[in-house]
N, C-alpha and C positions, 0 to 999 in steps of 0.2 A: 789665637782665635779669631778671624776676620768679624769685623763688623755686620752685625746681620743687616741684610738691603732690608731698604725703606720699602711699607707696605706701598703698592699702588693705590692712588689715586679711587680706582672703579672696583678695590678689592671688594667681592663681595661678602656676606655673612654665610659660614659653613651650611650644611645641613642642618646639623645637630643644633646648633645656635638659632635657626630659625624656628626649629621646633620647639624651641626653647620659649623662644618670644611669643609663636603663638600658642603652645599653653600658659603663658604667661596672663597671657591678653584674653586670655577664654575663662581661666580662672576668675580674673577682675570682674567680668563682664558677670558670671554665676556670683560671685558675692557682693558687689557693689551697684552694679545695675541696673540688672533683672527685677530683684527684688523692693527697686524703688519706685518700678514705673506703673503710674498711674495709680501710687499708694504715697507720695508726697505732700507732706503737710506744707502750710504756706511757709514756715520758715526755714526752709530745706528747697526754697527757690530767693533767689537774690538777684538782683538787678548790677552789670556794672560799671556800661556807659549810658548807658538809658534802657525804657522799658523792653526794648526787644531782644538785650545782650545780655542774656542771661549767665547764671552759673545756680548749678544745688548740690546739694548734700552727695549724689550720685557721681557729678564730677570731681569734688573733691576725694571722696572716697576710692575710685578708681584709678586716678592721675598717684595717689601717693602708693598705692599696692603695687603699679605696674611700675612706678620708678624702684622704688624700695629691690623691685625685683630683675629689673635691669641692672643696677648697679650692680649688687650682688652674682653678675652673672657678667658682667663688661667692668671690673672695679674701674680701668684707666678710661670708661669713657667720659663724655661730658652728655649728662641726662635732663632736656631741655622740655618741659612739660607747658601745656596752656596756663593753666591756671598759678605755676609758680612764677611762671615771667611775665605774669600780668604783676609781682611784685620787684619781680629782678629784670628790668630790661636788658639789663646789660648781657643776660646768657644769651640773646639773640646774635646779639653782635660779633659772639665770639666763635660764629656757627663758622664763617671763611678760614678760619686760621686752627681750627678743630680736626685731629685724625679721625675721632671717630665720635661724632656726639647720636643722639637718639633723639627724635621728637617723637611726642605725646599729646595724641587730644585726647584727651578719655572718650568722652560725649560728645562726636559731632554734632550739630543738631539740637542743642539745646532745650531750641523752643520749642522743635516737635515734644520732644520726651516731656518737656516741664508740662508741656499740653495734652499729654497723653496718647500722638500722634505715631507709629511704629516705623518712624524714618527718621533713624539715625545710625554711629558707628561707633566703634575705635580705629584709630589712624595714629597706627605707630608706624617711624622710619627710621632708617639710616644715613645719616650723609659722613660722606670721608672730604675734606676742606669744603663743604658748602656745597658739594655736590651728590642728589638723593643718589644709593645704592642699593635700595632696599625698602620696599614699600609693604605695607598688611592694611588692610579694609575689614574689620570684623564688626559683622552684626550679629550682636548676642539674640535677638529673639529668633533669625535660622539656624543660629549656631554655625554659620560657615562664613568662612574666610576669602578672600581676594590677596594673593600673597605671589612677589618676584622679585628678583634683585637684578644689577646689572649684569646676569652672566646665562639668566635661565629666562624661557618664556615664561609670562602671566599664566597664574593657575586657582581655581575655585576650587576650594578645599571644601566638601562636604562635613557636616556634622557626623557621618557612618563611617570618616574617614576618607571617601576617597578625591581622586584631583582631575581639573576637567580643564585644558587648553582655552585659554580666553583667547578671542579674537574681535579688533574692536573694526576691522578694516569689513567696510559691507559695502566700496565701490563706491566713486565720484557720482555725487548727483546733481540738479540742477540748483541755485537756492534753495527756490521756490517750494523742495521736494525737504527741507532740511532740517533738522530739528537741533535745538538745545538749549544751554543752560548759561545766564548771565543775571546777574544783581545789579541793575542800574542804580541802586539807593546808597551801595557801598562806593559809589564814585563819588568825581567832585560834579558840583553841577554840571557846566559848561559840558563834561565828558557826557554828562548823563543823558544831556539832554541831544546830543550827536548820537550815541548811542541808542537809544530808544529809539530816534528815529530810524536807524537803521535794524532796526527789529524786522521791519515790514517786509523785508526783501526775502527773509525766509519763512520758513513754514509755518515752525512754532517755536518762539522763544521765550523760557519762561523759569524759574529755578525751585527751587526742593527745600529750600532753608538749611542746606548739609550739604554742604561741600561731599563728604564719604558717597553718598549716594549718587552723587554727580558725576564725578568721576566712576564710580562701579558701573552706571550705567552704560558710559560709555566706551568701558575698556572688555562692557559686557555687548558690545554693538547695538544696541537700544538706539543712540544717538549721536549726533556728528560732531558736537565740539561745544568744551565749558570755557567759556571765556572768563578773568575774573581779577579781580582788583582787590585793593588792601590787602595784600600778599604774607599774613601771617601762614610763619613755614609750618607750624603744627597739618594748617591744612590743603597744603598743597602738595610737599615733598611726594607723600607715597601715592598720590595719584599721578605726579609725574612719572616717576618709576613704571608704576601699572598702563596709565599710556602707552609709554613707550614698547614697554616688551609686550605687548596684546597687537602689536602691529599698528598703532598709533603714532603721531607726532606733536611733541609738545617743547615749546621755546617759549619765550619772550614775545611779545607782539613784533619789536624791532629785526628778530631775527637770532639776537642774543641768546646763551644758554641762561635758565632758570638757576639761580644761585640760592639755596638756604639762608634767608640773613637777608635778604635784598627787598625792601619793601614798597616801591615807585614802581611803578609802567603797568605793562597790561598782560599776564601768563594767558595766549593761550595753547589748549590743548584739542588737538582730532584726531579723528578715526584713522585719517591717510596723510600723507603728507600732501597729495593733492589738495584735498580739504583743507587743511591747514591753511596753506596760500590762497584758497578761493575762499575762504572765510576772512584771512588776514587783509584781503585786496576790499573787503565791505566795510572793518574796520579802522585803515590805516589813519584817517586822520584825526584818531586819540591820539596819533604820534604829536598832530604839532606840526613847525614845519621845521621841524629838526631832521 
């Protein structure tokens, strides 16, 4: 028998596998997240690195449920959850060398969730050797999801079972009319000052304290760009796939491809290649003199 050919790096999940992941995430939302929304006890909200970096019982419960389901459906895959990685940082370093890895952000926007704001989602992505090939952003409140892989277009799947294509591209605009998301507080002080000064060139730049919703609105054509620092992979891999497959462009600020597992640099996702270049030129000084 001839040796089995290696799976291409960009190979997506099958349709059945994508349905399995979506159903698993939906069940976790119903069982672990929604029952706790606006019903958390004080003891169910803990801090991690500081008062703005929170984790709740919903994060732990949803991640455990999703991780178990993914490991059962994909026995040979590496499963990396945000909370698990807090206790084992080596999990993230394995991503570039792993044939198939899943990333889980059980409640992206935990600060919002813990304070009763309905701006949070669950993010699940798949990577092959660090390259994002599948992305899912699920909103437990609306019971809908944005889903895409590297071969098919991005779609919004409704609670009623309907699917609609997403279109990030909305034409090039003057900088003064562009809107976007950025979190200067996550940058080093010198970069924070520079980036904040550049914000005045745009119509509006803000942040939602929720990467999932920022990427969602980009993929739906509501905003023009998302600029990110502190590249925790569970915050960005799904958004990169959805941005690209809804007609946008996503790359590191220096033009290189984003690879899950890298933590340095700035990731820029935009509604089109032309918009990406225009925004990149504004923030080019963040790259330094190299």
